[in-house]
N, C-alpha and C positions, 0 to 999 in steps of 0.2 A: 084600813091598816089592821094587820093581825096582831094578836097579843105578844108575839115574839118581838115584832118591830117596836111595839109600845114599850116593852121591857127595856130595850136598848135606848130608846129616845128619852126615857125618863131618868136615866142614870146621869149623875153629874160628870162634868169634865174633870180629869182627863179620861175617865173610865168609858164614857160614851164613845170617844174617839178610838180607844183601844178595841172596844167591842165592834165598832163599825169596821175597823181594819181587819179584825179576825173574820168577820162575816165575809168581807171581800176576798180575803185569801182563801178561805174554805170553798167559797162558791166558784172561784177561778180554778182552783186545783182539782176539785171534785165536782164537775158540772152537773152530775145527776142527783145531787143531794137536794132534799127539800127541807126548808126551815119550818119547824113546828114549835108549838109551845107545850112542853110536857114537864111535869114535876115543878111547875112554876118558874121554869127557865127556858131560854132558847135551846132547841134541840134539833140536830140534823138527822134525818133518816135517809137511808140509801136502800133502795129496793124494799121499802116498807119496814126495814129493821133499823134500830138505833145505830147511829154511827159515832157522833160526838156531840158535845154540849159545851156551852160556855156560860159563865156567870160572874157577877161582881159582888164580892162580899168584903166588908171592912175596907182595907186599903190595897186590894189586889184583884186581879182578874184570873179566873180559873178556866182552863181548857181541859176537857177530859175526853178520852176515847173509850167507847163502850166495851169493845172487845180487844183489849191491849195484848192479849195472848196471841192474837193473829198478826201483830206487827212483826215484820221480818227485816226491816231496814233501820239503821241508826239505833241499835239497841243500847249502845253505851250511853 
């Protein structure tokens, strides 16, 4: 098991379920991404470059995209 998977599995519920769902959605919608462990959080890379990350802190789950300036759909 890699460190990114360990990160997810050590989180308490309901955060673990949320992180697993996010992982599933990202990997289904962007099949070429690779799950890595960078900056002490699960990180997805696409073509060797950072794509997005997710983490759990306090009472919520964060999802962040590395280059949001390149997003062109659903900007509202």
